[in-house]
Each structure stands twice: as C-alpha cells, then as structure tokens.
C-alpha positions as CSV (number, residue, x, y, z in Angstrom):
1,M,2.4,18.0,-5.6
2,M,1.0,15.4,-3.3
3,E,-2.8,16.0,-4.4
4,K,-1.5,16.1,-7.9
5,M,0.1,12.7,-7.8
6,Q,-2.8,11.3,-5.7
7,V,-5.2,12.1,-8.5
8,E,-3.1,11.0,-11.3
9,V,-2.5,7.6,-9.4
10,A,-6.0,7.4,-8.6
11,Q,-7.0,7.9,-12.5
12,L,-4.6,5.2,-13.5
13,L,-6.0,2.5,-11.2
14,L,-9.2,3.4,-12.6
15,Q,-8.0,3.2,-16.1
16,I,-6.6,0.0,-15.5
17,N,-9.4,-1.5,-13.7
18,T,-7.6,-2.3,-10.4
19,I,-11.0,-1.2,-8.4
20,K,-13.9,-3.3,-8.4
21,V,-17.0,-1.6,-7.3
22,Q,-19.9,-4.0,-6.0
23,P,-22.0,-2.6,-3.4
24,S,-25.0,-5.2,-4.1
25,N,-22.5,-8.1,-4.3
26,P,-19.8,-7.4,-1.9
27,F,-16.4,-8.7,-1.1
28,S,-15.2,-10.6,1.6
29,W,-12.0,-9.6,2.9
30,A,-9.7,-11.7,4.7
31,S,-10.3,-9.9,8.1
32,G,-13.7,-11.1,7.6
33,W,-15.1,-7.7,6.9
34,K,-18.0,-7.4,4.2
35,A,-16.7,-4.4,1.6
36,P,-18.3,-2.9,-1.4
37,I,-15.1,-2.4,-3.0
38,Y,-11.7,-4.3,-3.9
39,C,-8.5,-3.0,-4.9
40,D,-6.1,-5.4,-6.8
41,N,-3.0,-3.2,-6.9
42,R,-1.2,-6.9,-8.5
43,K,-2.9,-5.6,-11.9
44,I,-0.1,-2.8,-12.2
45,L,2.7,-5.2,-13.0
46,S,1.0,-6.6,-16.3
47,Y,0.5,-2.8,-17.7
48,P,4.3,-1.9,-18.3
49,A,3.9,1.9,-18.4
50,A,1.5,1.9,-15.3
51,R,4.1,-0.1,-13.5
52,S,6.9,2.2,-14.4
53,F,4.7,5.3,-13.7
54,I,4.0,4.0,-10.1
55,R,7.8,3.2,-9.6
56,D,8.4,7.0,-10.7
57,Q,6.2,7.9,-8.2
58,F,7.6,5.7,-5.4
59,V,11.1,7.2,-6.2
60,Q,10.0,10.7,-6.4
61,V,8.7,10.7,-2.6
62,I,11.5,8.8,-1.3
63,C,14.3,11.0,-2.8
64,Q,12.2,14.1,-1.5
65,R,11.1,12.6,1.9
66,Y,13.7,10.0,2.6
67,P,16.8,11.0,1.0
68,E,19.0,9.0,3.4
69,A,17.3,5.9,2.5
70,E,19.9,3.2,2.6
71,A,17.6,0.2,1.7
72,I,14.3,-0.9,0.6
73,A,12.3,-3.5,1.9
74,G,8.8,-4.7,0.3
75,V,6.0,-6.2,2.1
76,A,5.3,-9.6,0.9
77,T,3.7,-10.7,-1.5
78,G,2.2,-7.7,-3.0
79,A,4.7,-5.2,-2.9
80,I,7.9,-7.3,-3.5
81,A,7.9,-6.5,-7.3
82,H,7.2,-2.9,-6.8
83,G,9.9,-2.6,-4.2
84,A,12.5,-4.5,-6.4
85,L,11.6,-1.8,-9.1
86,V,11.9,0.8,-6.8
87,A,15.4,-0.2,-5.5
88,G,16.9,-0.8,-8.7
89,E,16.0,2.4,-9.9
90,L,17.8,3.9,-6.8
91,G,20.4,1.9,-6.9
92,L,19.8,0.4,-3.4
93,P,19.9,-2.8,-1.8
94,F,16.3,-4.8,-1.4
95,A,15.0,-7.2,0.8
96,Y,11.3,-8.3,1.3
97,V,9.4,-9.4,4.6
98,R,6.9,-12.0,4.8
99,S,3.6,-12.4,6.6
100,E,5.0,-15.7,8.2
101,P,8.4,-17.0,8.8
102,K,9.7,-19.6,6.0
103,G,8.6,-23.1,7.4
104,H,12.0,-24.8,6.5
105,G,15.8,-23.9,5.8
106,L,16.5,-20.7,7.3
107,E,13.1,-20.1,8.3
108,N,13.5,-16.4,7.4
109,L,10.9,-13.9,8.3
110,I,13.0,-11.1,6.3
111,E,14.3,-12.5,2.5
112,G,17.7,-10.7,1.9
113,D,20.4,-8.9,3.5
114,L,18.9,-5.9,5.8
115,K,21.5,-4.6,8.5
116,P,21.4,-3.3,12.0
117,G,21.5,0.6,11.7
118,Q,20.5,0.7,8.2
119,K,18.0,3.4,7.3
120,V,15.0,1.6,5.5
121,V,12.0,2.4,3.2
122,I,9.3,-0.3,3.3
123,I,7.6,-0.4,0.2
124,E,3.8,-1.5,0.6
125,D,0.8,-2.3,-2.3
126,L,-2.2,-1.8,-0.1
127,V,-3.1,-0.4,3.4
128,S,-6.2,-1.2,5.0
129,T,-6.4,-1.8,9.1
130,G,-2.5,-1.5,8.8
131,S,-1.8,-4.4,10.9
132,S,0.1,-6.7,8.3
133,S,2.1,-3.6,7.3
134,L,3.1,-2.8,10.6
135,K,4.0,-6.4,11.6
136,A,6.8,-5.8,8.6
137,V,7.7,-2.8,10.3
138,R,8.3,-4.8,13.5
139,A,10.2,-7.2,11.8
140,V,12.5,-4.8,10.2
141,R,13.1,-3.1,13.4
142,Q,13.9,-6.6,15.2
143,I,16.9,-6.7,13.5
144,G,18.2,-3.5,14.4
145,S,17.3,-1.6,11.0
146,H,16.1,2.1,11.2
147,V,12.4,2.6,9.6
148,L,12.2,5.8,8.0
149,G,9.0,5.2,6.8
150,M,6.4,3.5,4.8
151,V,5.4,4.3,1.2
152,A,2.1,2.6,-0.3
153,I,0.3,2.6,-3.4
154,F,-3.1,3.1,-1.8
155,T,-4.7,3.2,1.4
156,Y,-8.9,3.2,2.1
157,D,-7.8,5.8,5.3
158,F,-9.5,4.1,7.9
159,P,-9.0,6.1,11.3
160,Q,-8.1,2.9,13.0
161,S,-5.2,2.7,10.0
162,A,-4.2,6.0,11.3
163,E,-4.2,5.3,14.8
164,N,-2.2,2.1,14.5
165,F,0.5,3.8,12.6
166,R,0.5,6.6,15.0
167,K,1.0,4.1,18.0
168,E,3.9,2.4,16.6
169,G,5.4,5.7,15.5
170,V,5.7,5.0,11.8
171,E,5.3,8.0,8.9
172,L,2.7,6.3,6.1
173,I,3.0,8.0,2.7
174,T,0.6,6.8,0.0
175,L,0.6,7.7,-3.8
176,S,-3.5,7.9,-3.7
177,R,-6.2,7.6,-1.1
178,Y,-9.9,6.6,-0.9
179,Q,-11.5,9.9,-0.8
180,V,-9.6,10.9,-4.1
181,L,-10.3,7.6,-5.9
182,I,-13.9,7.8,-5.2
183,G,-14.1,11.0,-6.4
184,Q,-12.6,10.3,-9.7
185,A,-14.6,7.2,-10.1
186,L,-17.6,9.1,-9.7
187,A,-16.2,12.1,-12.2
188,S,-15.3,9.4,-14.8
189,G,-18.5,7.6,-14.7
190,K,-17.4,4.0,-13.2
191,I,-19.2,4.6,-10.3
192,T,-22.8,6.2,-9.9
193,E,-23.8,9.0,-7.2
194,E,-26.1,6.0,-5.5
195,Q,-22.8,3.9,-5.5
196,L,-21.0,6.8,-4.1
197,E,-23.2,7.1,-1.4
198,K,-23.0,3.5,-0.3
199,L,-19.2,3.6,-0.6
200,M,-19.3,6.8,1.7
201,L,-21.4,4.8,4.4
202,W,-18.9,1.8,4.3
203,R,-16.0,3.6,5.1
204,E,-17.7,5.1,8.3
205,D,-18.2,1.5,9.9
206,P,-16.6,-0.9,7.9
207,A,-16.3,-3.8,10.2
208,N,-20.0,-3.7,10.7
209,W,-21.0,-3.0,7.2
210,G,-23.3,-5.2,5.2
211,R,-24.5,-7.7,8.6
C-alpha cells in the first residue's frame, strides 16, 4: 500500500512540476548546500485536485497509523495549509509551529491551542536533514503534548535525516521519497539517464557536491 502511494504521489509531483532538476545550474539551499534538484511543494496548493489528493493521503496514513490522534500541528510555513486541510477532514484541532518565536505580542512559537498530554501528529511538507522538522517536534513536546509521529509529503532520504529522527525518537512517514521520485522522473522522460546518474551521486554526499 505504501509503495503504491509513494509512486502515485511522485507522479503527481512531477505532473504539476513541483520538481526542478538542474544539474548544470545547481540550486542553493538555505543550508548552504548546492543541489541539482529542488522540490517546491507549495505549488500543490494551486491545484485543487492535487491538493485534495495529498490531503486524502495524509488522512489515510493518520487513520491507519495514528488513530488515537487528538490534534494536528503543521510546520510553518509550507505545511500550515496542508495541516489545516487534514485537521478539517479529520475534525481535529489544528495549530502550527513557527520556525522562530513571534517577535511581538505573546511571542508564541506555537500558534493555536495544543494541550499537555494531547496526542499530536505533526504535518510537514518536505524533509531534508530533518533539523527544522525536529525543531517543531521539540516545541510541541516542550508544552507537554505527546508527538505520535510526523507525516511529510516528501523526503530526500538522507542518512543524516534518518539518524536525526532516530535520535529524537520520532517516527517519520512520508507520502513519497527521493528514490521513488527520480525513478518515476526517468520513466516519464522528465530526466535523462545522465541526469539520473548525477542525482544519485549528489545524494551520496550532498554537503560537498558541486564544490
């Protein structure tokens, strides 16, 4: 079931061009890494059918894996809308986690009401190293809520990310993943065999690729 979903989600992301591949003109990530690929999941929100499909996959995963969930939290900014859609479909409370506390007013890090002891599923749009995602997990735990797990649209599947989630004791489930996506990109003619080779090499050592 998971493999079928990951293929379908990868095909959807490629269909609406959320994935850009530019090995000869690499993207610069906020981390400082150079990358031949960029995933812009914010585009999903502009396509009603795609938006609903992603929402439904989130809901299916949560109902199957975390039926005891009592609230949904989205990671700002990319997962706020997706999280709200999922919470609405499930009839659960929703809050979102800022990357930094608000600089005025109550200076909240979490916007909305999450309660101590409440069982929370965190929604994320994209996981790279996992550092910003896990920062949200720690914020939710700090107020006393119980994080059941995190569900994200896409992960680059870096070993560093898997290790970070393992150390934090958080289960990560993703609707699709890097290896599935580039396989579908090749099959659909979105990338060439030469580009595929470069994408595979990049993932082996992303911090030093292109230097």
